[in-house]
C-alpha positions in Angstrom: 11.4 53.1 10.1 7.9 54.2 9.1 5.0 51.9 10.0 1.3 52.6 9.6 -0.6 53.4 12.8 -2.8 50.3 12.6 0.2 47.9 12.2 2.2 49.6 14.9 -0.6 49.4 17.5 -1.9 46.0 16.4 1.5 44.4 16.8 2.0 46.0 20.2 -1.3 44.6 21.4 0.0 41.1 20.7 2.7 41.4 23.3 2.0 40.4 26.9 1.5 42.9 29.6 1.0 42.5 33.3 -2.6 43.6 33.4 -3.9 41.3 30.7 -2.1 38.0 31.2 -5.4 36.1 30.7 -6.0 37.6 27.3 -2.4 36.8 26.4 -2.9 33.2 27.5 -6.0 32.9 25.3 -4.0 34.3 22.4 -1.2 31.8 23.0 -3.7 28.9 23.2 -5.3 30.0 19.9 -1.9 30.2 18.3 -0.9 26.7 19.6 -4.3 25.2 18.6 -3.9 26.6 15.1 -0.3 25.3 14.8 -1.4 21.8 16.0 -4.3 21.7 13.5 -2.1 22.7 10.6 0.6 20.1 11.7 -2.0 17.3 12.0 -3.4 18.1 8.5 0.0 18.1 6.8 1.1 14.8 8.5 -2.2 12.9 7.9 -2.5 14.0 4.3 1.1 13.1 3.7 0.6 9.6 5.1 -2.5 9.2 3.0 -0.5 10.2 -0.1 2.1 7.6 0.9 -0.4 4.9 1.2 -1.9 5.9 -2.2 1.5 5.8 -3.7 2.2 2.4 -2.3 -1.1 1.0 -3.5 -0.7 2.6 -6.9 2.9 1.2 -7.4 1.9 -2.3 -6.3 -1.5 -2.7 -7.8 -0.9 -0.8 -11.1 2.5 -2.4 -11.3 0.7 -5.8 -11.6 -2.4 -5.1 -13.6 -2.2 -3.7 -17.2 -2.1 0.0 -17.6 -4.0 -0.5 -20.8 -4.6 -3.3 -23.4 -5.4 -3.4 -27.1 -7.9 -6.3 -27.3 -8.6 -8.1 -30.6 -12.3 -8.8 -31.4 -10.9 -12.2 -32.5 -7.7 -13.8 -31.2 -4.7 -11.9 -32.5 -2.6 -14.1 -34.8 0.5 -11.8 -34.9 0.8 -9.4 -32.0 4.1 -7.8 -33.2 2.5 -5.3 -35.7 0.0 -4.3 -33.0 2.8 -3.7 -30.5 4.8 -1.8 -33.1 1.9 0.5 -33.8 1.4 1.1 -30.1 5.1 1.9 -29.5 4.8 4.7 -32.1 2.8 6.6 -29.5 5.4 8.6 -27.3 3.4 7.8 -24.2 3.8 4.1 -24.5 6.8 2.6 -22.7 6.4 -1.1 -23.6 4.0 -3.4 -25.4 3.9 -7.2 -24.8 1.5 -10.1 -25.6 -1.2 -10.8 -23.0 -4.1 -13.1 -22.5 -6.6 -13.0 -19.6 -9.1 -15.6 -18.3 -11.4 -16.0 -15.3 -11.8 -19.2 -13.5 -11.8 -21.1 -10.2 -8.9 -22.7 -8.3 -9.7 -25.9 -6.6 -7.6 -27.8 -4.1 -8.7 -30.6 -1.7 -12.4 -29.5 -1.7 -11.7 -25.7 -1.3 -12.3 -23.3 -4.1 -11.7 -19.6 -4.8 -12.2 -17.3 -7.9 -9.0 -16.3 -9.7 -7.9 -14.0 -12.5 -5.5 -15.9 -14.8 -3.0 -13.9 -16.8 -1.3 -15.5 -19.7 2.2 -13.9 -20.0 5.5 -14.3 -21.7 8.0 -14.6 -18.8 10.8 -13.2 -21.0 9.0 -10.0 -21.6 6.8 -9.6 -18.5 9.4 -7.5 -16.7 8.8 -4.7 -19.2 5.3 -4.1 -18.0 5.0 -5.7 -14.6 6.8 -5.8 -11.2 5.9 -9.4 -10.5 9.4 -10.7 -11.1 10.7 -8.4 -8.3 8.2 -9.8 -5.8 8.7 -13.6 -6.3 9.2 -15.1 -2.8 9.3 -18.8 -3.9 10.4 -20.3 -7.2 11.0 -18.2 -10.4 8.9 -16.5 -13.0 10.9 -18.0 -15.8 10.0 -21.5 -14.6 6.8 -21.0 -16.7 7.5 -23.2 -19.7 5.1 -23.7 -22.6 3.3 -27.0 -22.5 4.2 -27.7 -18.8 1.2 -25.9 -17.4 3.0 -24.2 -14.6 1.4 -21.4 -12.5 2.7 -18.6 -10.4 0.2 -17.8 -7.6 -0.1 -15.1 -5.0 1.0 -15.5 -1.4 -2.5 -15.2 0.0 -3.7 -18.0 -2.4 -0.7 -20.2 -1.4 -1.4 -19.6 2.3 -5.1 -20.3 1.9 -4.5 -23.7 0.1 -1.2 -24.4 2.0 0.7 -24.7 -1.3 4.4 -24.6 -2.0 6.5 -24.8 -5.1 6.0 -28.3 -6.6 2.4 -28.8 -5.5 -0.5 -29.2 -7.9 -3.8 -27.3 -8.1 -6.8 -27.6 -10.4 -8.0 -24.7 -12.5 -11.6 -24.7 -13.6 -12.5 -22.4 -16.5 -15.9 -22.0 -18.4 -15.9 -23.3 -22.0 -18.6 -22.7 -24.6 -20.0 -26.0 -25.9 -22.9 -27.4 -27.9 -24.4 -28.9 -24.7 -27.9 -27.8 -23.7 -26.5 -25.5 -21.0 -24.2 -23.8 -23.5 -21.2 -23.7 -21.1 -19.4 -26.5 -19.6 -16.5 -26.4 -17.1 -13.0 -27.4 -18.2 -10.5 -28.6 -15.7 -6.7 -28.2 -16.0 -4.1 -29.5 -13.6 -1.5 -26.9 -12.9 2.0 -27.2 -11.2 2.9 -24.4 -8.8 6.3 -23.1 -10.0 6.3 -19.8 -8.1 4.7 -17.6 -5.4 4.6 -13.8 -5.5 3.8 -11.3 -2.8 3.2 -7.6 -3.7 1.3 -6.7 -0.5 -2.1 -6.1 -2.0 -5.4 -8.0 -2.6 -3.9 -9.2 -5.9 -2.0 -11.8 -3.8 -5.3 -13.6 -3.4 -7.0 -12.9 -6.7 -4.4 -13.2 -9.5 -2.2 -16.0 -11.0 0.1 -16.2 -14.0 0.5 -19.0 -16.6 2.4 -19.1 -19.9 0.9 -17.6 -23.0 1.1 -20.9 -24.9 -0.7 -22.7 -22.1 -3.4 -20.1 -22.0 -3.9 -20.4 -25.8 -4.2 -24.2 -25.5 -6.8 -23.9 -22.8 -8.8 -21.5 -25.1 -8.3 -23.9 -28.1 -6.3 -21.3 -30.0 -3.1 -21.7 -31.9 0.1 -21.5 -29.7 1.0 -18.1 -31.2 -2.4 -16.5 -30.8 -3.1 -14.0 -28.0 -6.0 -12.1 -26.7 -4.5 -8.7 -26.5 -1.3 -6.5 -26.3 -0.6 -5.1 -22.9 0.8 -1.6 -22.7 2.8 0.3 -20.1 2.3 4.0 -20.3 4.2 7.0 -18.8 1.2 8.8 -17.4 -1.3 6.4 -15.8 -4.1 8.9 -16.0 -3.6 9.3 -19.7 -4.0 5.5 -20.3 -7.7 5.7 -21.5 -6.9 8.3 -24.1 -3.6 6.7 -25.2 -5.2 3.2 -25.6 -8.3 4.6 -27.3 -6.2 6.5 -29.9 -4.1 3.4 -30.7 -7.2 1.2 -31.0 -8.9 3.7 -33.3 -5.8 3.9 -35.5 -5.7 0.0 -35.8 -9.3 -0.2 -37.0 -12.6 -1.8 -36.0 -10.9 -5.2 -35.3 -9.5 -3.8 -32.1 -10.8 -2.2 -28.9 -9.1 -0.5 -25.9 -9.3 -1.3 -22.2 -7.5 0.3 -19.3 -6.9 0.1 -15.6 -9.8 2.6 -14.8 -12.3 -0.1 -15.7 -10.8 -2.7 -13.3 -9.2 -0.6 -10.5 -10.8 2.8 -11.0 -13.3 2.4 -8.2 -10.6 1.7 -5.7 -8.6 4.8 -6.5 -11.7 6.9 -6.7 -12.6 5.7 -3.2 -9.1 6.5 -2.0 -9.3 10.0 -3.4 -12.7 10.6 -1.8 -11.4 9.3 1.5 -8.5 11.7 1.4 -10.9 14.6 0.6 -13.2 13.7 3.5 -10.5 13.3 6.0 -9.0 16.6 4.8 -12.3 18.3 5.4 -12.7 16.8 8.9 -9.2 17.9 9.8 -9.9 21.4 8.4 -12.6 21.6 11.1 -9.8 21.4 13.7 -8.0 24.4 12.0 -11.3 26.2 11.8 -12.0 25.8 15.6 -8.5 27.0 16.4 -8.8 29.9 14.0 -12.2 31.0 15.4 -10.8 31.0 18.9 -9.2 34.2 17.7 -12.7 35.7 17.8 -13.0 35.1 21.6 -9.5 36.5 22.0 -10.1 39.7 20.1 -13.5 40.3 21.7 -11.8 40.2 25.1 -9.1 42.5 23.9 -11.7 44.9 22.5 -13.4 45.0 25.9 -10.1 45.4 27.7 -8.9 48.2 25.4 -12.2 50.2 25.3 -10.6 53.3 26.9 -7.6 53.1 24.5 -10.0 52.9 21.5 -11.9 56.0 22.8 -8.7 58.0 23.2 -7.5 57.0 19.7 -10.9 58.1 18.3 -10.7 61.5 20.1 -7.3 62.3 18.7 -8.4 61.6 15.1 -8.3 57.8 14.4 -11.0 56.8 12.0 -13.2 53.7 12.5 -11.4 52.1 9.6 -8.1 52.5 11.4 -9.5 51.1 14.6 -10.8 48.1 12.7 -7.5 47.6 11.0 -5.7 47.6 14.4 -7.6 44.5 15.7 -7.5 42.8 12.3 -3.7 43.2 12.4 -3.5 41.7 15.9 -5.7 38.7 15.0 -3.9 38.1 11.7 -0.5 38.1 13.4 -1.7 35.4 15.7 -3.1 33.4 12.8 0.0 33.8 10.6 2.5 32.9 13.4 0.4 29.8 14.4 0.0 28.7 10.8 3.7 29.2 10.0 4.8 27.3 13.1 2.4 24.5 12.3 3.5 24.4 8.7 7.2 24.1 9.5 6.6 21.5 12.2 4.2 19.6 9.9 6.7 19.5 7.0 9.5 18.2 9.4 7.1 15.6 10.9 5.9 14.4 7.5 9.4 14.0 6.2 10.4 12.0 9.3 7.3 10.1 10.3 8.5 6.8 8.7 11.8 7.0 10.7 9.9 7.9 13.8 7.6 4.9 13.6 10.6 2.7 12.9 12.3 4.1 16.0 9.2 3.5 18.1 9.1 -0.1 16.9 12.8 -0.6 17.8 12.3 0.9 21.2 9.1 -0.9 22.1 10.0 -4.2 20.4 6.5 -4.3 18.9 5.7 -4.1 15.2 3.1 -1.4 14.7 2.6 -2.4 11.1 3.1 -6.2 10.9 3.4 -7.6 7.4 1.2 -10.5 8.6 -1.7 -8.1 9.2 -1.2 -5.1 6.9 -0.3 -4.9 3.2 2.5 -2.5 4.1 5.0 -3.1 6.8 5.9 0.6 7.4 4.2 3.9 7.5 4.7 5.5 4.1 4.7 9.3 3.8 4.8 11.5 0.7 4.8 15.3 1.3 3.2 17.2 -1.6 3.9 20.9 -2.0 0.3 21.5 -3.1 -1.1 20.1 0.1 1.2 22.3 2.2 0.2 25.4 0.3 -3.5 24.6 0.4 -3.4 23.9 4.2 -1.4 27.0 5.1 -3.6 29.1 2.8 -6.7 27.8 4.6 -5.1 28.6 7.9 -4.4 32.2 6.8 -7.8 32.8 5.3 -9.7 31.4 8.3 -7.5 33.4 10.7 -8.2 36.6 8.7 -12.0 36.0 8.6 -12.0 35.4 12.3 -10.8 39.0 12.9 -13.6 40.7 11.0 -16.4 40.6 13.5 -14.4 41.7 16.6 -12.6 44.4 14.7 -16.0 45.7 13.4 -17.3 45.8 17.0 -14.2 47.8 18.0 -14.8 50.3 15.2 -18.4 50.8 16.4 -17.4 51.8 20.0 -18.5 55.4 20.8 -15.7 57.4 22.5 -17.9 59.1 25.0 -19.7 55.9 26.1 -16.4 54.1 26.5 -14.7 56.9 28.6 -17.8 57.2 30.8 -17.6 53.6 32.0 -13.8 53.2 31.9 
């Protein structure tokens, strides 16, 4: 089978021989280092993807994807919901009211975000019903002022179902200060746990109770909450719907409340990816040292090839082929092992916990009780491409030096 001279000689130079075992050892360590760097990048980025997926599903499963807010309280939310559902991106639309206040219990206080919901329809747009650990969501009844609180809030105040807690909300008044606090006694009817900070900053009451606390009619609501197919399209979808409804409505979405968190997570992934890329770069540029030693060892061979007609370009190609083979093999090995490790890292951590008897990710300390992993094809392609490119670039200088060797000078000192 025909093979170009550069590929034939370059691939032969990658095989070990008795007189250059040290060079072969350096080549092997460069290949192993590159493989480990690629493996580490794939596993770490997959784990970060897994954590981002968990946080997205939990946080954005609780907070509204988008809302259509009335400038004044909405008397009839059904036409607004019907208009929103005409958009193909909208999955569901339910009534929603939101307030800010303080919870007080036995002298302790904490800020809280109160969501007025309809328990019968909340399951269309929220995962809270799936994460109730005490009581029931449908225990929220109009006029009874029940409340469903998060697990962190319940633990902080040492509350259980049946206990009472005081909600303090600001109320506009004609008093000199303009705002006076209004207190409302609430009955704890449920506790939820989604494994995020919302467990300590969010609580749910019935829509009718929220309306009464705002001095509205029982059927009045603040907004219509939307669930959309594509979270990142929520700003555009809600904006289009609000524009179509007229000036009496405005749009809001999750990017205003949670956008900074997800931007920080994205930046963190980028920075860690760049740091891990330095490991791949160090391993790739070890190829430079390997090829320089090979060039010095093969000086006589280069001279002989030049005297029988090999051009400087062919000499350069020989050593570029050798270095590229090392980089490609190391990157492929690291890529395959990284994919296997990323797909099984959760099972591996579970096995280590069973063997050691220790919980690496205790649910009492961390928001997640396992090590999530989500392998993304784009990450694997990007990492392997970076490995290939860095390996190729590392061959340029040593190959250029080999092409500059003068045959007479090399043979004189060989």
